[in-house]
N, C-alpha and C positions, 0 to 999 in steps of 0.2 A: 504493500500500500504506500503510495506516495503522498507527500504533504505539500504540494504546491500551494502557493498563497498569493494574495495581492496586498500590497502595503505601500505606503507613501514614503518616498525618499526625497531628501532635500537637495535640490540642485541650484547651482549658480544661475542667475538670469544673465543673458548676454550683456556685456558692458564694454564701454570704450576705455574705462579707467583700469589701472592695475589694481586688483582687489587686495585689500589687507584686512587683517583682523587682529585686535589686541586681546591678549590673554591675561591682561591685568588692567586695572583702571587706567584709561588713556590719559596722557598729560594734556594740560591746557583745555580741558573740557571737550576734547575731540570725541566724535562718535566711536563706538566700539568697532564698527566696520563701515566700509564705504561702498559696499555693493548690496544688491538685493537678491533674495532667494525665493524659491517657490517649491512646494511639496508636490511631487508628481506620483500618482498611483502607477505602480509597475507590477508585472507578474514576476514572482520570485520562485524559481524552480527548485524542487527537492533534488539535490544532486547525489544523494546517498547511493543510488543504484548505479551511478556512473563510475565504474572501476578503472576506466582508461584515461582519466584526467592527467594532464601533463603541465608542469610548470612552464615549459617552453612553448606550449600551444595555447591552452586556455588561460594559463597564468596562475593556477591554483590547484590544490589537491588536499585530500584529507588522509591522515595516517593514524593508525593505532600505535601509540608511543607512550606507554606508562612511564611515569617519572618516580624516582625515589625521594623526591623532595617532600618533606613532612609539612613544612609551613612556608607557603609562598609569600607570606607577608614578612618573613625574615630575610632582609636584604642580603645579609652575609651568606646565608645558606643558599639563596638563589644564585649569587655570583659564584660561590665555591662549587656547588653541586649541579645546578641547573644549566649554567652557561656551557660547561663542557658537554652535557647531554645533548643540548640542542645544536651545538656546533657539530657534533658527531652525526646527528640526524641530517643536518643541512648538507654535509659533505656526501653522505650516502645517497641523498636524493638527487644531487646535482652533478656529481662527479668533479666538483671544484677541487682545487689543490689546497686552498687555505680558507679557513673560516674565522672571522673576527666578530664575536658578539660584542656589540658596543652600547647597547641600551636595553632597558626593560621598563615596562610600565604596567602597574596594577590599575585595574578599573573596577568600580562598583556601580552598578546601575542605580541611577537616581530616578525616583518615580516621575512619571510624565513623559512627554516627548523627548527622545534623545537629544542632547545638546549638540550645538554645531560641531565642535571638536571635542566634546566630552568633558569640558572643564567648567566648573562653577567656582567662583572666587571663594576660597577658604575651605573647599571640600576636595576629596580625592576625585580624580577624573572619572567621569561616568561613561556611558555609552556614547560614541561619536556618531551622530546621525546625519552628517553632511557628506555628500559624495566627494571623495578626494583620493589622491595618491600622495604618499608621504614625501616623495622625492621627485625633483626635476633633474635634468642632466647637470645643471650647475650645482645644486645642493648635493647630489650624489658624488660629484667630483670632489667637492670640498670634504665630504666624509672620507673618501678614498685617501686624499692627501693627509688628512688628520690621522687616520689609523696607521698609515704606512710612513708617517713623518716625512713625506715628500719623496720617499724612495719608491717611485712608481714605474721606473723604466722597464722593469721586467714584466709588467702586467699586460697581458694580451687581451683579456676580457675581465670585467668585474660586474657583479650584480649585488643587489640588496634584496633580501627577502624578509618577510614577517612570519613568525611562528606564534600562533594564537591559540590559547588553551583556556578552558574553564578551570577554575581552581577550587570549586566547591560543589555546586549543584549542576545537574544537567541544565543546559541553556534553553529556557522556554520563553522568556519574556522579551528579550532584546538580542536576537541572534545577529550575527554578522553576515551581511550579503556581499557577495563578490561578483564582479562583472567580468564576463568572458573577454579577455584582452583583445580577441579578434573582432569584437563588436564595437570597440571604442576607437575612434579615429583621432589623429593628432589635433584636429580642429575642435574636438570636444574638450580638450584639456587646456586650462588657463593658468599660467604661472601666477602665484599669489604669495603675498608676504604674511607671515605669522610673527607677531611681535610678542616676545616674552620679556620679563623684567631683566633677565641676564643675557639675552641674545636675540637675534632675529633669525627666522628660518624661512625657507622657500619651499612651497609645495605646489602641487597641481590641484585645482578644483575643477569640477566638471559641469558643463552645460548639458541639458537634456538632449538625448538622441533616442528616438523611438526604436532604433536598432539595438540598443543596449540589451544584452542578454544576461539576466541576473539569476544567481543561484545561492542556495544556502544549504547547510547540513543540520537538519532538525535535531534538537535534544543532544547537542554535543556534550560528552562526558569529560571527566577529569583525565581520562586515559587517551583522549584524542587530541590531535594537533591539526589545526587548519594552517596550511603553509601557502603563502601567496607572494607573487613577485611585486616588488616595489619599484625596481629599476633594473635595466640590463643594458650594458654597453654594446652587446652583440649586434652586428648589422643583420639585415635580412629578415625573413619571416619568423621572428622569435618574439614571444610575449615580452614586452618591455615594461608595461605598467598594468596594474590591476586595480581599477577604481573599486572602492568599497565603502560601506556605511552600515551602521546598525539600524535596525528597524523595529517598530512595535508590531509584534506578531498578533494578528487579530484573533487567533484562537488560543492565545496563552491563557491558562487558568487564572482566575482572579486572585488566587492565593499563591501564584508562582513566586518562588523566592527570587530576590534581586540577583541578576546575573553578576558574577564576579569572575574576572578573567585576568590573565597575564599575557602580555605580548612581548616578544623578543625581536629586536632588529639585528640582522646579521649581514655583514659584508662578506662576499665570496670572491675569491681570486682564482682565475683560471690561467694556467701557464701553458704556453705553446698551443693555444687554441684561437 
């Protein structure tokens, strides 16, 4: 039995300005963001029956990958134990030569519509409900330079992937939807600034395209990992970006526990490819 559904995802409206969003109270009474958005109902397909998914084709896949981490809220344990586990998984899935886990983020669902990028001032980040990709070519290159400390001459190809896991209950109320990379065109992606108190970031936001093909994996458990492409430097017909967003599942039980998840960002280096 499949569990296809229809839900609203938040897209960027076409704009002539470069979009930006503040993740802290803006200075000088500026607005939090300078663009407008709209929620578009889309069909989101249950992808559990699709066992032939590929990171280089669709841009995402699901794997059964139990972890020995006891407490994902323990930062030291996550870095010491979980980082090596996901690095090993990333290498096995991609054939890359090196894996650098450089970031992780815990999220806890906040009641109501998922926030734009999952952050409410003073609270742990919640579910991110705006369609986006975490990296552009420029920000991916900056991450490569940072991780390799400028020693990039030997790199033939590099990519960044996200490894996303529930850390407590099966995910019922705010699953993550992923867009088939083949259905998203370069024209759909708009480079945008994210301003944090300590730094500025650059991501892609997406404008709506009726050809976007959305999928999710119902009731993901703690033993499963959703892996999806954030960026790939490879030329040719390879998935480079996987737009994604959390959504309110219309069939979620009223008493569904809030989704709690951890996401890992991992830089992959390919030599001689």
